[in-house]
VEXMARZA-82989 format. One record per residue: residue in one letter; x, y, z of N, C-alpha, C in turn; chain; residue number from 1. Coordinates in steps of 0.1 Angstrom, whole numbers, plus 5000, padded with zeros to 4 digits. Example, Ala and Ser with C-alpha at 12.3 -4.5 7.8 and 13.67 -1.06 7.14 Angstrom:
residues 2
<pt residuo="A" n_x="5132" n_y="4943" n_z="5078" ca_x="5123" ca_y="4955" ca_z="5078" c_x="5132" c_y="4967" c_z="5078" cadena="A" num="1"/>
<pt residuo="S" n_x="5128" n_y="4978" n_z="5071" ca_x="5137" ca_y="4989" ca_z="5071" c_x="5129" c_y="5000" c_z="5079" cadena="A" num="2"/>
END
This chain:
residues 103
<pt residuo="X" n_x="2756" n_y="9069" n_z="6507" ca_x="2769" ca_y="9071" ca_z="6514" c_x="2774" c_y="9085" c_z="6511" cadena="A" num="1"/>
<pt residuo="X" n_x="2777" n_y="9092" n_z="6521" ca_x="2781" ca_y="9106" ca_z="6520" c_x="2796" c_y="9107" c_z="6523" cadena="A" num="2"/>
<pt residuo="X" n_x="2803" n_y="9113" n_z="6513" ca_x="2818" ca_y="9114" ca_z="6515" c_x="2822" c_y="9128" c_z="6520" cadena="A" num="3"/>
<pt residuo="X" n_x="2812" n_y="9136" n_z="6524" ca_x="2815" ca_y="9149" ca_z="6529" c_x="2808" c_y="9151" c_z="6542" cadena="A" num="4"/>
<pt residuo="X" n_x="2801" n_y="9162" n_z="6544" ca_x="2794" ca_y="9165" ca_z="6556" c_x="2779" c_y="9161" c_z="6554" cadena="A" num="5"/>
<pt residuo="X" n_x="2774" n_y="9152" n_z="6563" ca_x="2760" ca_y="9148" ca_z="6562" c_x="2752" c_y="9158" c_z="6569" cadena="A" num="6"/>
<pt residuo="X" n_x="2741" n_y="9163" n_z="6563" ca_x="2732" ca_y="9173" ca_z="6568" c_x="2720" c_y="9166" c_z="6575" cadena="A" num="7"/>
<pt residuo="X" n_x="2714" n_y="9172" n_z="6585" ca_x="2703" ca_y="9166" ca_z="6592" c_x="2690" c_y="9167" c_z="6584" cadena="A" num="8"/>
<pt residuo="X" n_x="2690" n_y="9175" n_z="6573" ca_x="2678" ca_y="9176" ca_z="6565" c_x="2682" c_y="9177" c_z="6550" cadena="A" num="9"/>
<pt residuo="X" n_x="2672" n_y="9175" n_z="6542" ca_x="2675" ca_y="9176" ca_z="6527" c_x="2671" c_y="9190" c_z="6523" cadena="A" num="10"/>
<pt residuo="X" n_x="2681" n_y="9196" n_z="6516" ca_x="2679" ca_y="9210" ca_z="6511" c_x="2677" c_y="9209" c_z="6496" cadena="A" num="11"/>
<pt residuo="X" n_x="2667" n_y="9216" n_z="6491" ca_x="2664" ca_y="9216" ca_z="6477" c_x="2676" c_y="9220" c_z="6469" cadena="A" num="12"/>
<pt residuo="X" n_x="2678" n_y="9213" n_z="6458" ca_x="2689" ca_y="9215" ca_z="6449" c_x="2703" c_y="9212" c_z="6454" cadena="A" num="13"/>
<pt residuo="X" n_x="2704" n_y="9208" n_z="6467" ca_x="2717" ca_y="9205" ca_z="6473" c_x="2717" c_y="9191" c_z="6479" cadena="A" num="14"/>
<pt residuo="X" n_x="2705" n_y="9187" n_z="6485" ca_x="2705" ca_y="9173" ca_z="6490" c_x="2708" c_y="9173" c_z="6505" cadena="A" num="15"/>
<pt residuo="X" n_x="2712" n_y="9162" n_z="6510" ca_x="2716" ca_y="9160" ca_z="6524" c_x="2730" c_y="9158" c_z="6526" cadena="A" num="16"/>
<pt residuo="X" n_x="2739" n_y="9160" n_z="6516" ca_x="2753" ca_y="9157" ca_z="6518" c_x="2761" c_y="9168" c_z="6511" cadena="A" num="17"/>
<pt residuo="X" n_x="2770" n_y="9175" n_z="6518" ca_x="2779" ca_y="9185" ca_z="6512" c_x="2792" c_y="9178" c_z="6509" cadena="A" num="18"/>
<pt residuo="X" n_x="2796" n_y="9178" n_z="6496" ca_x="2809" ca_y="9172" ca_z="6493" c_x="2818" c_y="9182" c_z="6487" cadena="A" num="19"/>
<pt residuo="X" n_x="2830" n_y="9182" n_z="6490" ca_x="2840" ca_y="9191" ca_z="6485" c_x="2843" c_y="9188" c_z="6470" cadena="A" num="20"/>
<pt residuo="X" n_x="2843" n_y="9198" n_z="6462" ca_x="2846" ca_y="9196" ca_z="6448" c_x="2861" c_y="9195" c_z="6445" cadena="A" num="21"/>
<pt residuo="X" n_x="2869" n_y="9199" n_z="6455" ca_x="2883" ca_y="9199" ca_z="6453" c_x="2890" c_y="9187" c_z="6461" cadena="A" num="22"/>
<pt residuo="X" n_x="2901" n_y="9183" n_z="6456" ca_x="2908" ca_y="9172" ca_z="6462" c_x="2917" c_y="9177" c_z="6473" cadena="A" num="23"/>
<pt residuo="X" n_x="2918" n_y="9190" n_z="6475" ca_x="2927" ca_y="9196" ca_z="6485" c_x="2921" c_y="9193" c_z="6499" cadena="A" num="24"/>
<pt residuo="X" n_x="2929" n_y="9187" n_z="6508" ca_x="2924" ca_y="9184" ca_z="6521" c_x="2920" c_y="9196" c_z="6529" cadena="A" num="25"/>
<pt residuo="X" n_x="2927" n_y="9208" n_z="6526" ca_x="2924" ca_y="9220" ca_z="6534" c_x="2910" c_y="9226" c_z="6530" cadena="A" num="26"/>
<pt residuo="X" n_x="2905" n_y="9222" n_z="6519" ca_x="2892" ca_y="9227" ca_z="6515" c_x="2880" c_y="9218" c_z="6518" cadena="A" num="27"/>
<pt residuo="X" n_x="2883" n_y="9208" n_z="6527" ca_x="2872" ca_y="9199" ca_z="6530" c_x="2861" c_y="9206" c_z="6538" cadena="A" num="28"/>
<pt residuo="X" n_x="2849" n_y="9202" n_z="6535" ca_x="2837" ca_y="9208" ca_z="6542" c_x="2835" c_y="9201" c_z="6555" cadena="A" num="29"/>
<pt residuo="X" n_x="2834" n_y="9209" n_z="6565" ca_x="2831" ca_y="9204" ca_z="6579" c_x="2820" c_y="9212" c_z="6585" cadena="A" num="30"/>
<pt residuo="X" n_x="2817" n_y="9211" n_z="6598" ca_x="2806" ca_y="9218" ca_z="6604" c_x="2808" c_y="9233" c_z="6604" cadena="A" num="31"/>
<pt residuo="X" n_x="2820" n_y="9237" n_z="6604" ca_x="2822" ca_y="9252" ca_z="6605" c_x="2822" c_y="9258" c_z="6591" cadena="A" num="32"/>
<pt residuo="X" n_x="2825" n_y="9251" n_z="6581" ca_x="2825" ca_y="9257" ca_z="6567" c_x="2813" c_y="9253" c_z="6559" cadena="A" num="33"/>
<pt residuo="X" n_x="2803" n_y="9246" n_z="6565" ca_x="2791" ca_y="9242" ca_z="6558" c_x="2782" c_y="9254" c_z="6555" cadena="A" num="34"/>
<pt residuo="X" n_x="2781" n_y="9263" n_z="6565" ca_x="2771" ca_y="9274" ca_z="6563" c_x="2775" c_y="9283" c_z="6551" cadena="A" num="35"/>
<pt residuo="X" n_x="2787" n_y="9287" n_z="6549" ca_x="2790" ca_y="9295" ca_z="6537" c_x="2787" c_y="9288" c_z="6524" cadena="A" num="36"/>
<pt residuo="X" n_x="2789" n_y="9275" n_z="6524" ca_x="2786" ca_y="9267" ca_z="6512" c_x="2771" c_y="9267" c_z="6509" cadena="A" num="37"/>
<pt residuo="X" n_x="2763" n_y="9266" n_z="6520" ca_x="2749" ca_y="9266" ca_z="6518" c_x="2744" c_y="9280" c_z="6514" cadena="A" num="38"/>
<pt residuo="X" n_x="2749" n_y="9290" n_z="6520" ca_x="2745" ca_y="9304" ca_z="6516" c_x="2749" c_y="9307" c_z="6502" cadena="A" num="39"/>
<pt residuo="X" n_x="2761" n_y="9302" n_z="6498" ca_x="2765" ca_y="9304" ca_z="6484" c_x="2756" c_y="9298" c_z="6474" cadena="A" num="40"/>
<pt residuo="X" n_x="2752" n_y="9285" n_z="6477" ca_x="2742" ca_y="9278" ca_z="6469" c_x="2729" c_y="9285" c_z="6469" cadena="A" num="41"/>
<pt residuo="X" n_x="2724" n_y="9290" n_z="6480" ca_x="2711" ca_y="9297" ca_z="6481" c_x="2712" c_y="9310" c_z="6472" cadena="A" num="42"/>
<pt residuo="X" n_x="2723" n_y="9317" n_z="6473" ca_x="2724" ca_y="9330" ca_z="6465" c_x="2724" c_y="9327" c_z="6450" cadena="A" num="43"/>
<pt residuo="X" n_x="2731" n_y="9316" n_z="6446" ca_x="2731" ca_y="9313" ca_z="6432" c_x="2717" c_y="9309" c_z="6427" cadena="A" num="44"/>
<pt residuo="X" n_x="2709" n_y="9302" n_z="6436" ca_x="2695" ca_y="9298" ca_z="6432" c_x="2687" c_y="9311" c_z="6431" cadena="A" num="45"/>
<pt residuo="X" n_x="2688" n_y="9320" n_z="6441" ca_x="2680" ca_y="9332" ca_z="6441" c_x="2683" c_y="9340" c_z="6428" cadena="A" num="46"/>
<pt residuo="X" n_x="2696" n_y="9342" n_z="6425" ca_x="2700" ca_y="9350" ca_z="6414" c_x="2695" c_y="9344" c_z="6401" cadena="A" num="47"/>
<pt residuo="X" n_x="2695" n_y="9331" n_z="6400" ca_x="2690" ca_y="9324" ca_z="6388" c_x="2675" c_y="9326" c_z="6386" cadena="A" num="48"/>
<pt residuo="X" n_x="2668" n_y="9325" n_z="6397" ca_x="2653" ca_y="9328" ca_z="6396" c_x="2650" c_y="9342" c_z="6392" cadena="A" num="49"/>
<pt residuo="X" n_x="2658" n_y="9351" n_z="6398" ca_x="2656" ca_y="9366" ca_z="6394" c_x="2659" c_y="9368" c_z="6380" cadena="A" num="50"/>
<pt residuo="X" n_x="2669" n_y="9362" n_z="6374" ca_x="2673" ca_y="9364" ca_z="6360" c_x="2662" c_y="9358" c_z="6351" cadena="A" num="51"/>
<pt residuo="X" n_x="2657" n_y="9346" n_z="6354" ca_x="2647" ca_y="9340" ca_z="6346" c_x="2634" c_y="9348" c_z="6346" cadena="A" num="52"/>
<pt residuo="X" n_x="2630" n_y="9353" n_z="6358" ca_x="2618" ca_y="9361" ca_z="6359" c_x="2620" c_y="9374" c_z="6352" cadena="A" num="53"/>
<pt residuo="X" n_x="2632" n_y="9380" n_z="6352" ca_x="2635" ca_y="9393" ca_z="6345" c_x="2634" c_y="9390" c_z="6330" cadena="A" num="54"/>
<pt residuo="X" n_x="2639" n_y="9379" n_z="6325" ca_x="2638" ca_y="9376" ca_z="6311" c_x="2624" c_y="9375" c_z="6306" cadena="A" num="55"/>
<pt residuo="X" n_x="2616" n_y="9368" n_z="6314" ca_x="2602" ca_y="9366" ca_z="6311" c_x="2594" c_y="9379" c_z="6311" cadena="A" num="56"/>
<pt residuo="X" n_x="2597" n_y="9388" n_z="6321" ca_x="2591" ca_y="9401" ca_z="6322" c_x="2594" c_y="9410" c_z="6310" cadena="A" num="57"/>
<pt residuo="X" n_x="2607" n_y="9409" n_z="6306" ca_x="2611" ca_y="9417" ca_z="6294" c_x="2603" c_y="9413" c_z="6282" cadena="A" num="58"/>
<pt residuo="X" n_x="2602" n_y="9400" n_z="6280" ca_x="2594" ca_y="9394" ca_z="6268" c_x="2579" c_y="9399" c_z="6269" cadena="A" num="59"/>
<pt residuo="X" n_x="2573" n_y="9398" n_z="6281" ca_x="2559" ca_y="9402" ca_z="6283" c_x="2558" c_y="9417" c_z="6280" cadena="A" num="60"/>
<pt residuo="X" n_x="2568" n_y="9425" n_z="6285" ca_x="2567" ca_y="9439" ca_z="6283" c_x="2569" c_y="9443" c_z="6268" cadena="A" num="61"/>
<pt residuo="X" n_x="2578" n_y="9436" n_z="6261" ca_x="2579" ca_y="9438" ca_z="6247" c_x="2567" c_y="9435" c_z="6239" cadena="A" num="62"/>
<pt residuo="X" n_x="2560" n_y="9424" n_z="6243" ca_x="2547" ca_y="9421" ca_z="6236" c_x="2537" c_y="9432" c_z="6239" cadena="A" num="63"/>
<pt residuo="X" n_x="2536" n_y="9436" n_z="6252" ca_x="2527" ca_y="9447" ca_z="6255" c_x="2530" c_y="9460" c_z="6248" cadena="A" num="64"/>
<pt residuo="X" n_x="2543" n_y="9463" n_z="6247" ca_x="2547" ca_y="9475" ca_z="6240" c_x="2543" c_y="9475" c_z="6225" cadena="A" num="65"/>
<pt residuo="X" n_x="2545" n_y="9463" n_z="6219" ca_x="2542" ca_y="9462" ca_z="6205" c_x="2528" c_y="9460" c_z="6201" cadena="A" num="66"/>
<pt residuo="X" n_x="2520" n_y="9455" n_z="6210" ca_x="2506" ca_y="9452" ca_z="6207" c_x="2495" c_y="9462" c_z="6212" cadena="A" num="67"/>
<pt residuo="X" n_x="2499" n_y="9472" n_z="6220" ca_x="2489" ca_y="9481" ca_z="6224" c_x="2494" c_y="9491" c_z="6235" cadena="A" num="68"/>
<pt residuo="X" n_x="2495" n_y="9487" n_z="6247" ca_x="2498" ca_y="9496" ca_z="6258" c_x="2513" c_y="9499" c_z="6258" cadena="A" num="69"/>
<pt residuo="X" n_x="2518" n_y="9508" n_z="6250" ca_x="2532" ca_y="9511" ca_z="6249" c_x="2538" c_y="9517" c_z="6261" cadena="A" num="70"/>
<pt residuo="X" n_x="2530" n_y="9526" n_z="6268" ca_x="2536" ca_y="9533" ca_z="6280" c_x="2538" c_y="9523" c_z="6291" cadena="A" num="71"/>
<pt residuo="X" n_x="2528" n_y="9514" n_z="6293" ca_x="2530" ca_y="9504" ca_z="6304" c_x="2541" c_y="9494" c_z="6301" cadena="A" num="72"/>
<pt residuo="X" n_x="2542" n_y="9490" n_z="6288" ca_x="2553" ca_y="9481" ca_z="6284" c_x="2567" c_y="9487" c_z="6286" cadena="A" num="73"/>
<pt residuo="X" n_x="2568" n_y="9500" n_z="6282" ca_x="2581" ca_y="9507" ca_z="6283" c_x="2584" c_y="9509" c_z="6298" cadena="A" num="74"/>
<pt residuo="X" n_x="2574" n_y="9513" n_z="6306" ca_x="2577" ca_y="9514" ca_z="6320" c_x="2582" c_y="9501" c_z="6327" cadena="A" num="75"/>
<pt residuo="X" n_x="2576" n_y="9490" n_z="6322" ca_x="2580" ca_y="9477" ca_z="6328" c_x="2594" c_y="9473" c_z="6324" cadena="A" num="76"/>
<pt residuo="X" n_x="2598" n_y="9476" n_z="6312" ca_x="2611" ca_y="9473" ca_z="6307" c_x="2621" c_y="9482" c_z="6315" cadena="A" num="77"/>
<pt residuo="X" n_x="2618" n_y="9494" n_z="6318" ca_x="2627" ca_y="9503" ca_z="6325" c_x="2628" c_y="9498" c_z="6340" cadena="A" num="78"/>
<pt residuo="X" n_x="2617" n_y="9494" n_z="6346" ca_x="2618" ca_y="9488" ca_z="6359" c_x="2626" c_y="9476" c_z="6360" cadena="A" num="79"/>
<pt residuo="X" n_x="2624" n_y="9467" n_z="6350" ca_x="2632" ca_y="9455" ca_z="6350" c_x="2647" c_y="9458" c_z="6349" cadena="A" num="80"/>
<pt residuo="X" n_x="2650" n_y="9468" n_z="6340" ca_x="2664" ca_y="9472" ca_z="6338" c_x="2670" c_y="9477" c_z="6351" cadena="A" num="81"/>
<pt residuo="X" n_x="2662" n_y="9485" n_z="6358" ca_x="2667" ca_y="9491" ca_z="6371" c_x="2669" c_y="9480" c_z="6381" cadena="A" num="82"/>
<pt residuo="X" n_x="2660" n_y="9470" n_z="6381" ca_x="2661" ca_y="9459" ca_z="6391" c_x="2674" c_y="9451" c_z="6388" cadena="A" num="83"/>
<pt residuo="X" n_x="2676" n_y="9448" n_z="6375" ca_x="2688" ca_y="9441" ca_z="6371" c_x="2701" c_y="9449" c_z="6375" cadena="A" num="84"/>
<pt residuo="X" n_x="2700" n_y="9462" n_z="6373" ca_x="2712" ca_y="9471" ca_z="6377" c_x="2714" c_y="9470" c_z="6392" cadena="A" num="85"/>
<pt residuo="X" n_x="2703" n_y="9470" n_z="6400" ca_x="2705" ca_y="9469" ca_z="6414" c_x="2710" c_y="9455" c_z="6418" cadena="A" num="86"/>
<pt residuo="X" n_x="2706" n_y="9445" n_z="6411" ca_x="2711" ca_y="9431" ca_z="6414" c_x="2726" c_y="9431" c_z="6411" cadena="A" num="87"/>
<pt residuo="X" n_x="2730" n_y="9436" n_z="6400" ca_x="2744" ca_y="9436" ca_z="6396" c_x="2752" c_y="9444" c_z="6406" cadena="A" num="88"/>
<pt residuo="X" n_x="2747" n_y="9456" n_z="6410" ca_x="2755" ca_y="9464" ca_z="6419" c_x="2756" c_y="9458" c_z="6433" cadena="A" num="89"/>
<pt residuo="X" n_x="2745" n_y="9451" n_z="6437" ca_x="2747" ca_y="9444" ca_z="6450" c_x="2757" c_y="9432" c_z="6449" cadena="A" num="90"/>
<pt residuo="X" n_x="2758" n_y="9426" n_z="6438" ca_x="2768" ca_y="9415" ca_z="6436" c_x="2782" c_y="9421" c_z="6436" cadena="A" num="91"/>
<pt residuo="X" n_x="2784" n_y="9433" n_z="6430" ca_x="2797" ca_y="9439" ca_z="6431" c_x="2800" c_y="9443" c_z="6445" cadena="A" num="92"/>
<pt residuo="X" n_x="2791" n_y="9449" n_z="6452" ca_x="2793" ca_y="9453" ca_z="6466" c_x="2797" c_y="9441" c_z="6475" cadena="A" num="93"/>
<pt residuo="X" n_x="2789" n_y="9430" n_z="6473" ca_x="2792" ca_y="9418" ca_z="6481" c_x="2805" c_y="9412" c_z="6477" cadena="A" num="94"/>
<pt residuo="X" n_x="2809" n_y="9413" n_z="6465" ca_x="2822" ca_y="9408" ca_z="6461" c_x="2833" c_y="9416" c_z="6466" cadena="A" num="95"/>
<pt residuo="X" n_x="2831" n_y="9429" n_z="6467" ca_x="2841" ca_y="9438" ca_z="6473" c_x="2843" c_y="9436" c_z="6488" cadena="A" num="96"/>
<pt residuo="X" n_x="2832" n_y="9434" n_z="6495" ca_x="2832" ca_y="9432" ca_z="6510" c_x="2838" c_y="9418" c_z="6513" cadena="A" num="97"/>
<pt residuo="X" n_x="2834" n_y="9408" n_z="6506" ca_x="2839" ca_y="9394" ca_z="6508" c_x="2842" c_y="9387" c_z="6495" cadena="A" num="98"/>
<pt residuo="X" n_x="2855" n_y="9387" n_z="6491" ca_x="2858" ca_y="9381" ca_z="6478" c_x="2854" c_y="9366" c_z="6477" cadena="A" num="99"/>
<pt residuo="X" n_x="2852" n_y="9359" n_z="6488" ca_x="2849" ca_y="9345" ca_z="6488" c_x="2834" c_y="9343" c_z="6488" cadena="A" num="100"/>
<pt residuo="X" n_x="2826" n_y="9353" n_z="6487" ca_x="2811" ca_y="9352" ca_z="6488" c_x="2805" c_y="9343" c_z="6477" cadena="A" num="101"/>
<pt residuo="X" n_x="2810" n_y="9344" n_z="6465" ca_x="2803" ca_y="9337" ca_z="6454" c_x="2811" c_y="9324" c_z="6451" cadena="A" num="102"/>
<pt residuo="X" n_x="2819" n_y="9319" n_z="6460" ca_x="2825" ca_y="9306" ca_z="6458" c_x="2840" c_y="9307" c_z="6453" cadena="A" num="103"/>
END
């Protein structure tokens, strides 16, 4: 039983029903407001995957740096840091363009 908007397909981590987390009737999810909710969920999933991958890469680079190939490990840490800086900057830019982007 869906108390929100029933989707025609099941979306990973979301399911097939979009329910409003607020009791405010003005914030009810319908066909016109479902797309931003889905995009927000997708962005959160992508950012989470990127952060986990970055954490793993930093650990691998630290092991590489301490056990042998210091130059390659240091370069990998620098590249991960630059990638995280770009991710953060893009989040700031998206937040400035549309304050409702992240929910």
